[in-house]
C-alpha positions, 0 to 999 in steps of 0.5 A: 499500500502506498501512504503518504505523509507518514509522520512516525513508523517503526517496528513493533510487536515480538521483534520489539518486545525481544520475544521473536523466534525464527519465523516470527512476523515483523509487524510495523505500526505508524502514523500518518497525516491526511491532506487537510483539505481532504478533511473538509469534503463530504467523504472523509479520508480512510483513517486506518490502512492495514496490509499483510506481507508485510504486516503494517498498520497505519492510523491517521494522526487524529485517530492515533490521538483518540486511541492513545488518549484512551490508553490503547496499548498497541498504539502506545507503543509507537512513542516508546520504541527505542531509537533503533526501531523507528524506520520514519521520524519526522520533527512532528513525530519527534514532537509527539514523542516529546509529548507522550507523558501528556496523553496518559491518565491513571484510570484509562491506562489501568482500565485499557491494559487490565481489559486487554489482559482479560481479553487475552485470558478469555481467548486462552480459555475458550481455545482450551475447549477447541482441538489441541492441535499444534497450531492451537497450542502455538496460538495459545502460547502466543496469547499467553505471552501477550497477557504476561506482557500487558500486565507488566507493561501496563503496571509499569506504565501506571506506577512509574509513567514510563513504558519499557518495550523490550521485556526483561527475561524473554525466555520466562515469557516463552516458559509461561506461554507453554504452561498456559497453553497446556492449562489456561488456568495457570495464568489466573494467579498471575492475572490476580496478582496484577490486579491487586497490585494495581488496586494497591498502588497509587499512580504517578499519573494524572486522573485525566490526560492533557487533551490540549496538548494533543489538540495543540499538536494535531492543529500544527499537523493540520497546518503543516499539511494545508495546501491552499486550492 
């Protein structure tokens, strides 16, 4: 797919987490700016472009901001990547990276990360009722690794205001994945511990994100990509 005005793009997923193994897909996530004039017509431009082979997701700047302000774990990765994983960085992209902590709020981060982790746990339980074929077991192990990562990263972000993309001790995630693929309920103690940790910890994050900062940045984007007729 061809998308213009890409502001920020990089490698995410298992490669970024340090969990990739031979044969793992390389996932890319990015953000682009629609030409400002196209936003005023009867039909607004497409807000997301998703492709496979290669696996890439690009969100329009406004949609990305809305998702990030809601605490979305997937889009949040884009502004916390290690420098070497960025493939496109523009001045406006760097501005957004500098604003990343203003997008955060305690309740939204807690609810989003725990919500995604709970979804992964439900998928694990549902898969346990399916055929125990090798493919199903691999998918279950993958969901289990995501569950553990979401819990660890979500709690870090909630308690410190920082997000470390590369996980500590990747092999422990793979062991956890195999254990939970064999018995989904093996994930439940870890999930309960993290829920308790969230409940017992006073977050460093504010109650509400600074939407004004995101709005001001987005208006700079619109001015940059406005072309008079």
